[in-house]
C-alpha positions as CSV (number, residue, x, y, z in Angstrom):
1,M,111.9,121.4,76.9
2,K,112.4,123.5,80.1
3,V,112.4,122.2,83.7
4,K,111.7,124.7,86.5
5,V,112.4,123.6,90.1
6,A,110.7,125.8,92.8
7,E,113.3,127.6,94.9
8,T,111.1,127.0,98.0
9,A,110.9,123.2,97.4
10,G,112.1,120.9,100.2
11,F,112.8,121.2,103.9
12,C,111.4,124.3,105.6
13,F,113.2,125.9,108.6
14,G,111.3,124.0,111.3
15,V,111.7,120.6,109.7
16,K,115.4,121.0,108.9
17,R,116.0,122.2,112.5
18,A,114.2,119.2,113.9
19,V,115.9,116.6,111.6
20,D,119.3,118.1,112.2
21,K,118.8,118.0,115.9
22,V,118.0,114.3,115.9
23,Y,121.1,113.5,113.8
24,E,123.1,115.6,116.3
25,L,121.7,113.6,119.2
26,I,122.7,110.4,117.5
27,D,126.3,111.6,117.5
28,T,126.3,113.0,121.0
29,E,123.9,111.1,123.2
30,Q,125.0,107.9,124.9
31,K,121.5,106.8,125.7
32,P,118.5,105.6,123.7
33,I,116.7,108.3,121.5
34,F,113.0,108.3,120.8
35,T,110.8,110.6,118.7
36,L,107.3,111.3,119.8
37,G,105.7,110.3,116.5
38,P,107.7,110.3,113.2
39,I,110.1,113.3,113.3
40,I,108.7,114.3,109.9
41,H,106.3,112.9,107.4
42,N,108.8,111.1,105.2
43,E,109.3,107.4,105.2
44,G,112.8,107.5,103.9
45,V,114.1,109.8,106.7
46,V,112.2,107.9,109.4
47,A,113.7,104.6,108.1
48,D,117.2,106.0,108.1
49,L,116.8,107.2,111.7
50,E,115.4,103.8,112.7
51,A,118.4,102.1,111.2
52,R,120.6,104.4,113.4
53,G,118.7,103.4,116.5
54,V,116.1,106.1,116.8
55,H,112.7,104.7,117.7
56,V,109.3,106.2,117.1
57,I,106.9,106.1,120.1
58,A,103.3,107.2,120.6
59,E,101.9,109.5,123.3
60,A,100.3,106.5,124.9
61,D,103.7,105.0,125.5
62,L,104.3,107.8,128.1
63,D,101.5,106.5,130.3
64,S,103.5,103.5,131.5
65,P,107.1,104.1,130.4
66,D,109.6,101.2,130.6
67,D,113.1,101.6,131.9
68,T,114.5,102.1,128.4
69,L,112.3,105.1,127.8
70,Q,113.0,106.6,131.2
71,N,116.7,106.2,130.7
72,G,116.6,107.7,127.2
73,T,115.8,111.0,125.5
74,V,112.4,111.8,123.9
75,V,112.4,114.3,121.0
76,I,109.2,116.4,120.6
77,R,108.9,116.9,116.8
78,S,108.3,120.1,114.9
79,H,104.5,119.6,114.9
80,G,104.5,120.3,118.7
81,V,102.3,118.7,121.4
82,G,99.7,119.8,123.9
83,K,100.4,121.0,127.4
84,P,99.3,117.6,128.9
85,I,102.2,115.9,127.2
86,Y,104.8,118.3,128.7
87,D,103.1,117.7,132.1
88,K,103.3,113.9,131.6
89,L,107.0,114.0,130.6
90,K,107.8,116.0,133.8
91,E,105.6,113.8,136.0
92,K,107.3,110.6,134.7
93,N,110.7,112.3,134.9
94,I,111.5,111.6,131.3
95,S,114.3,113.6,129.6
96,Y,113.2,115.4,126.5
97,V,114.4,117.7,123.7
98,D,111.8,120.1,122.3
99,V,112.2,120.9,118.6
100,T,108.7,122.3,118.1
101,C,108.7,124.8,115.2
102,P,108.8,128.4,116.6
103,F,105.9,129.3,114.4
104,V,103.8,126.5,116.0
105,L,104.9,127.6,119.5
106,K,103.6,131.0,118.7
107,I,100.1,129.5,118.1
108,H,100.3,127.6,121.4
109,R,100.9,130.9,123.2
110,I,98.1,132.6,121.4
111,V,95.4,130.0,122.0
112,E,96.5,129.6,125.7
113,K,96.3,133.3,126.3
114,E,93.0,133.9,124.4
115,S,91.3,130.9,125.9
116,L,92.3,131.9,129.4
117,A,90.7,135.3,128.7
118,G,87.5,133.5,128.1
119,N,87.4,133.6,124.3
120,H,86.2,130.7,122.1
121,I,89.1,129.4,119.9
122,I,88.6,128.4,116.3
123,I,91.5,126.5,114.7
124,I,91.4,126.4,110.9
125,G,93.0,123.1,109.9
126,D,92.7,119.3,109.9
127,K,91.6,117.9,113.2
128,D,93.5,114.7,112.6
129,H,96.9,116.4,111.9
130,P,99.4,116.2,114.8
131,E,100.1,120.0,114.7
132,V,96.4,120.8,115.2
133,Q,96.0,118.1,117.9
134,G,98.9,119.8,119.7
135,I,97.3,123.3,119.4
136,C,94.1,121.9,120.8
137,G,96.1,120.7,123.8
138,W,96.9,124.4,124.7
139,C,93.3,125.6,124.7
140,Q,92.2,126.2,128.2
141,G,88.5,126.3,127.3
142,P,86.1,125.6,124.5
143,Y,87.4,125.4,120.9
144,T,86.3,124.4,117.4
145,V,88.4,122.9,114.6
146,I,87.2,123.9,111.1
147,R,88.6,122.3,108.0
148,N,86.2,123.2,105.2
149,K,83.3,125.3,103.9
150,E,80.7,122.9,105.2
151,E,82.1,123.0,108.8
152,A,82.4,126.8,108.7
153,E,78.8,127.2,107.6
154,A,77.6,124.8,110.3
155,F,79.5,126.6,113.1
156,V,77.2,128.4,115.5
157,P,79.0,131.1,117.5
158,P,78.5,130.8,121.3
159,K,76.5,133.8,122.6
160,G,78.5,136.4,124.5
161,K,81.9,135.0,123.6
162,K,84.6,136.7,121.6
163,I,86.1,134.4,118.9
164,S,89.8,134.1,118.3
165,I,90.8,132.4,115.1
166,V,94.2,130.8,114.3
167,S,95.4,128.5,111.6
168,Q,97.4,125.4,111.1
169,T,100.8,126.7,109.8
170,T,100.6,124.6,106.6
171,F,97.0,125.4,105.7
172,N,96.1,126.6,102.2
173,Y,96.1,130.4,102.5
174,K,93.3,131.0,100.0
175,K,91.1,128.5,101.8
176,F,91.9,130.1,105.2
177,Q,90.7,133.5,103.8
178,D,87.5,131.9,102.4
179,L,86.7,130.2,105.7
180,V,87.3,133.3,107.8
181,E,84.9,135.3,105.5
182,I,82.2,132.7,106.2
183,I,82.7,132.9,110.0
184,K,82.8,136.7,109.9
185,K,79.3,136.8,108.5
186,K,78.1,135.0,111.7
187,E,80.0,137.0,114.3
188,Y,81.6,140.5,114.3
189,N,83.5,140.1,117.7
190,I,86.4,138.2,116.1
191,C,90.2,138.4,116.5
192,I,92.0,136.8,113.5
193,S,95.6,135.7,113.7
194,N,97.0,134.5,110.3
195,T,99.4,131.9,111.7
196,I,100.1,130.3,108.3
197,C,103.9,130.5,108.3
198,N,105.6,132.6,105.7
199,A,107.5,129.6,104.2
200,T,104.2,127.8,103.6
201,E,102.6,130.8,102.0
202,E,105.7,131.4,99.8
203,R,105.9,127.8,98.8
204,Q,102.2,127.7,97.8
205,N,102.4,131.0,95.9
206,E,105.5,129.9,94.0
207,A,104.0,126.5,93.2
208,R,100.9,128.3,91.8
209,R,103.0,130.6,89.6
210,I,105.0,127.7,88.2
211,A,102.0,125.5,87.6
212,R,100.2,128.3,85.6
213,R,103.1,128.3,83.1
214,A,103.8,124.6,83.0
215,D,102.5,121.9,80.8
216,A,103.1,119.3,83.5
217,M,103.8,119.7,87.2
218,I,105.5,117.2,89.5
219,V,104.8,117.5,93.3
220,I,107.2,115.5,95.5
221,G,106.4,114.4,99.0
222,D,105.3,111.7,101.3
223,S,101.7,110.4,101.0
224,S,101.1,111.4,104.7
225,S,102.4,114.9,104.3
226,S,99.6,117.4,104.7
227,N,101.4,120.4,103.2
228,T,102.4,118.3,100.1
229,R,98.8,117.3,99.5
230,K,97.9,121.0,99.7
231,L,100.6,121.8,97.1
232,Y,99.2,119.1,94.9
233,E,95.7,120.6,95.1
234,I,97.0,124.1,94.3
235,C,99.0,122.8,91.3
236,K,96.2,120.6,90.0
237,T,93.9,123.6,89.9
238,E,96.4,125.5,87.7
239,C,97.8,122.6,85.7
240,Q,95.7,119.5,84.8
241,E,98.8,117.4,84.2
242,T,100.0,117.4,87.8
243,F,101.7,114.3,89.3
244,Y,102.1,113.5,93.0
245,I,105.1,111.2,93.7
246,Q,107.1,110.2,96.8
247,T,110.3,109.3,95.0
248,L,111.7,109.0,91.5
249,S,110.3,105.4,91.3
250,G,106.8,106.8,91.2
251,L,107.3,109.0,88.2
252,E,106.2,107.8,84.8
253,L,108.5,109.7,82.5
254,D,106.5,108.7,79.3
255,K,103.6,110.9,80.5
256,L,105.9,113.9,80.3
257,K,107.3,113.5,76.8
258,S,104.9,115.9,75.2
259,S,105.5,118.7,77.7
260,D,107.4,121.8,76.7
261,C,107.7,123.1,80.3
262,I,107.8,120.9,83.4
263,G,107.6,122.4,86.9
264,I,108.8,120.7,90.1
265,T,108.0,121.5,93.7
266,A,108.1,119.5,96.9
267,G,106.7,119.5,100.4
268,A,108.4,120.7,103.6
269,S,109.3,117.2,104.6
270,T,111.0,116.2,101.3
271,P,114.8,115.8,101.4
272,N,116.8,117.7,98.9
273,N,118.5,114.6,97.5
274,I,115.1,113.3,96.3
275,I,114.3,116.5,94.6
276,E,117.7,116.5,92.9
277,E,117.2,112.9,91.8
278,V,113.9,113.7,90.2
279,Y,115.2,116.8,88.5
280,T,118.3,115.2,87.2
281,N,116.5,112.2,85.7
282,V,113.8,114.4,84.1
283,R,116.5,116.6,82.5
284,R,118.7,113.8,81.5
285,K,116.0,111.7,79.8
286,L,113.7,114.3,78.4
287,C,115.8,117.5,77.7
288,T,119.1,119.1,77.6
289,D,118.2,122.4,79.4
290,V,119.9,123.4,82.7
291,R,118.4,125.4,85.5
């Protein structure tokens, strides 16, 4: 039996940068630390930070901040936030550290510029995802969020408006292309910015390649992780025996015993120690191969 771990599995640049910054603040700050939403979509990491005194707050908590919040430091996570949140932090005189992923910041600048120019913004992504909600918060005019084929087909282009399209950084690249093609049939005056980050595209492509060759595929990531769910969808399309787990405890090794080749990948919010733990146990109990 062979076990192949994706080289792109685990923390992406933006997530690692954000998590490292919070741990750095724990060591250097002498005041309370808060994250505006979970720093990443991983229960284990969030629980560890909570144990170290880092508290998760919601945007609504900024409306009437207590003394603890105003005397602390708020961390804006890698998903980013809309312009109104920055305005509120400044208005309430709340100290903050911004670790928004640079690739997400690029989208903020694009939609702000394009909407101020009078263009209609289309955001390809999940309207309930915090990254998309943050992008919406930088649109200075009308915008539409499109997630699937049905929404793309139902979209009616506003007359006399140029359309500017961007994407959630972790969106499925193939789906992005398909949705853009549907929209292009409705309107020719379109500016398209493929803002899916390179790390996401590489991770998805590698997962697809491994899944095509594997008898079984393990996808590791938190249940709330959007990019991990997309990895699972991609792998499931290529390999019927694809398993989605959060940690080793969710893996049923007996289901893998008949596999000659097992592939492993993980979402951008999955710590390396969890990936290593899964790999080590699969190898120890089912085979003697090494990477």
